[in-house]
C-alpha positions as CSV (number, residue, x, y, z in Angstrom):
1,M,-89.9,-38.4,53.7
2,V,-92.6,-35.9,53.9
3,V,-95.1,-38.0,51.6
4,F,-94.2,-41.6,53.6
5,G,-94.8,-38.8,56.6
6,L,-98.2,-38.0,55.3
7,L,-98.9,-41.9,54.4
8,A,-98.3,-43.0,57.5
9,L,-100.3,-40.3,59.0
10,V,-103.6,-40.9,56.5
11,I,-103.3,-44.8,57.6
12,G,-103.1,-44.0,60.8
13,L,-105.9,-42.0,61.1
14,A,-108.0,-44.6,59.3
15,G,-107.0,-47.1,61.9
16,V,-108.0,-45.0,64.5
17,S,-111.5,-44.0,63.0
18,G,-111.8,-47.8,61.7
19,V,-111.3,-49.0,65.5
20,V,-113.7,-46.3,67.3
21,S,-116.4,-47.0,64.8
22,A,-116.0,-51.1,65.7
23,V,-116.1,-49.9,69.8
24,V,-119.1,-47.6,69.2
25,A,-120.9,-50.2,67.2
26,L,-120.4,-52.6,69.9
27,Q,-121.6,-50.0,72.8
28,I,-124.5,-48.7,70.4
29,R,-127.5,-50.2,72.9
30,E,-125.6,-48.0,75.6
31,F,-125.8,-44.8,74.2
32,G,-129.4,-45.5,73.3
33,V,-130.2,-46.6,77.3
34,R,-128.8,-43.1,77.8
35,L,-130.6,-41.5,75.6
36,A,-133.4,-42.8,76.5
37,L,-132.9,-41.8,80.1
38,G,-132.1,-38.2,79.0
39,A,-128.5,-37.7,77.7
40,S,-128.1,-35.3,74.9
41,G,-126.5,-36.3,71.8
42,A,-123.4,-33.9,72.9
43,Q,-123.1,-35.6,76.0
44,V,-123.0,-38.9,73.7
45,V,-120.7,-37.2,71.6
46,G,-118.5,-36.1,74.3
47,L,-118.2,-39.8,75.9
48,V,-117.3,-41.4,72.7
49,V,-114.3,-38.9,72.0
50,T,-113.5,-38.9,76.0
51,R,-113.1,-42.7,76.3
52,T,-110.9,-42.5,72.0
53,G,-108.6,-39.5,74.5
54,V,-108.2,-41.8,77.4
55,A,-106.8,-44.8,74.8
56,V,-104.9,-43.0,73.2
57,I,-102.7,-41.2,76.7
58,I,-102.2,-44.9,77.1
59,G,-101.4,-46.0,74.0
60,A,-99.2,-43.0,73.9
61,A,-97.8,-44.1,77.2
62,M,-96.5,-47.9,75.9
63,G,-95.7,-46.4,72.3
64,L,-93.0,-43.6,74.0
65,P,-90.9,-46.2,76.2
66,V,-90.5,-48.3,72.9
67,A,-90.2,-45.9,70.1
68,A,-87.4,-44.0,73.0
69,L,-85.9,-47.7,73.2
70,L,-85.8,-48.2,69.2
71,A,-84.8,-44.7,68.3
72,R,-81.0,-45.5,67.8
73,T,-81.6,-48.5,65.6
74,S,-82.8,-45.3,62.8
75,E,-80.4,-43.1,63.6
76,A,-78.3,-43.8,60.6
77,V,-81.1,-43.0,58.0
78,L,-81.7,-39.9,60.0
79,F,-79.4,-36.5,59.0
80,N,-79.3,-33.5,61.0
81,T,-81.5,-35.2,63.3
82,D,-81.5,-36.4,67.1
83,P,-83.6,-39.5,67.1
84,L,-84.6,-38.2,70.7
85,D,-85.5,-35.2,70.3
86,P,-87.7,-33.9,72.9
87,G,-89.4,-31.4,70.1
88,I,-90.4,-34.4,67.7
89,Y,-91.7,-35.8,70.1
90,A,-94.2,-33.8,71.8
91,L,-95.2,-32.5,67.9
92,V,-95.5,-36.1,66.7
93,L,-98.1,-36.4,70.2
94,A,-99.8,-33.4,69.6
95,F,-100.7,-34.5,66.2
96,L,-101.8,-38.1,67.2
97,A,-104.1,-36.5,70.1
98,I,-105.5,-34.3,67.3
99,T,-105.8,-36.3,64.4
100,S,-107.8,-39.2,67.2
101,V,-110.0,-36.9,68.3
102,L,-110.9,-35.5,64.8
103,A,-110.7,-39.5,63.9
104,S,-113.5,-40.0,66.8
105,L,-116.0,-37.8,66.1
106,L,-117.4,-39.2,62.8
107,P,-118.6,-42.5,64.8
108,A,-119.7,-40.4,67.6
109,R,-122.0,-38.3,65.7
110,R,-123.2,-41.1,64.1
111,A,-124.5,-43.1,67.5
112,A,-125.9,-39.6,68.7
113,R,-127.7,-39.7,65.5
114,A,-129.6,-43.1,65.3
115,P,-132.6,-43.7,66.1
116,H,-133.8,-44.7,69.6
117,I,-135.5,-48.1,68.3
118,A,-132.8,-49.3,66.2
119,R,-129.9,-48.3,69.0
120,L,-132.3,-50.0,71.4
121,L,-132.8,-52.8,69.0
122,S,-129.6,-53.6,67.9
123,E,-128.7,-56.5,69.2
124,R,-129.0,-59.9,67.0
125,C,-131.2,-61.4,69.5
126,C,-134.0,-58.4,69.6
127,R,-133.8,-57.6,65.6
128,I,-137.0,-57.7,64.0
129,E,-136.0,-59.1,60.5
130,P,-138.6,-59.5,57.8
131,E,-139.6,-63.2,57.4
132,D,-138.7,-65.3,54.5
133,P,-141.4,-65.8,51.8
134,P,-143.0,-69.0,51.5
135,R,-140.9,-71.8,49.7
136,G,-142.6,-74.5,47.7
137,K,-144.2,-74.2,44.6
138,H,-145.2,-71.1,42.8
139,T,-149.0,-71.1,41.6
140,G,-149.4,-67.3,40.6
141,D,-149.0,-68.6,36.9
């Protein structure tokens, strides 16, 4: 049972990190503007971690009632454990909060360390892309 719990934790951690990375990638231009206007890298990291924390709190508030409703269905496979034990719920919430913050640190640090010009030119319409080589006959032989 412990192996399945750890596996679920690793999968959840990878999922949170992937979602936060995608959100940070979408907001990279905003972070560039903030840094260009004088925000520090630590402030950008704090902003990403705070936004992740708020999303986790909202998700937990929505998920806890559903978990409590569905807990009775798993009662047959639990031995000597109450499916509505508040200590277990508190432990899971604390662990979720810690792992979510840790999962958001890498994308947040990446956003704070990217070069300013890369952040500001991150939209496709503004990217400077190399030109394609000329097409036609090759006469260099």
